[in-house]
Steps between C-alpha positions, in 0.01 A plus 500: 500500500635843406450840662269707277372769731575873482751668732269622779735699723854609575609511864754717683607511864515855633620656824204731555168401342326834541791691342517260208124506438517881493783486244332246272170686509617862491804466271422194286124534476407164654175438687459319829294179473529383858720501813511241777715339768583132522666284765580130464261271320514437127714807433778386735498165323522660155782744579691242703528690828332335801280751684556764232319823571463784256298785356415489135344710228376416153504779241394501137717657235356816340345300215343245734673203334753392764516480880797616708525326837694670779603322821638655819616225740500537875597131548758395404715811522561658161850552366621721214687382193672671210266588215645586162441378146818292461421275798351161419136483607458877507160604363333814369151607396443690176214750465395617154458875457395710200717805577813414699644852507179644643478228766864552595451877532194448720673266750871596489468725806322236715818381667524193275831335416540489123768288329467737204267743333311395185728310263416459131491142375678533163565138398336159512143382532392800709665771289307824504406464867646643820553366849644566843563312824404631842500352850208446734546589870682168566722523192294263285541590134206639304511575130293760315486417131353699212480254210586594146221523238415168336658283769313231691524707819361804319197299387450368856521851645241640262269203543522563875432871460199417281346296781566771760436824312220743573230421243601136455466427869128572471457250217772245571515403871851526651670172572524353848850486654544133415288472182660419164480746215193430297283683250202667667201537269238767524169341598300723265695422181600194304869438489594527133880499507791385711693818410529757783266794460634854488491674835223758552591857413478593868756238601820639652706206371499602133 
């Protein structure tokens, strides 16, 4: 039997849950799904720490397609480790943006650690795009990526914006945090084509 399910969430351990939730919501545009505390039981068995006790939060990404899980352990005691891209096992999350320079200008004075400002991607599969790395409050790497026109990421970004934009949100319900991307059909019209419709003239994502 093979694994065929979607990737449901990405998890990070953080030193201060409230601070991290504020960062992911205020800076990265995520939304809180739930918060809770757990001690022992099934969770301790899964993570492999007897009597584990922690606070957790689930957040959806801005598009509502992926869940970010944050843990703050009280038992066992947390320890810090080096976090940088060259280290084996190091991870990062990538957020798609439509205007990287504007996003950078809006958050650069928020006390965030940036590895760089916006960098143009001038070769390879993502040529025409731009990206930067920044650090969350615990030093976990986040990437902001503006995809180049015609790339797979560009098509994904604009499909996402179509689901979330002003007029479209009234006719195409937004996706749940863990729902797969699917075509939403208007109940009052027959679906005549699989091609994406043009966005309404009032849509800010043109």
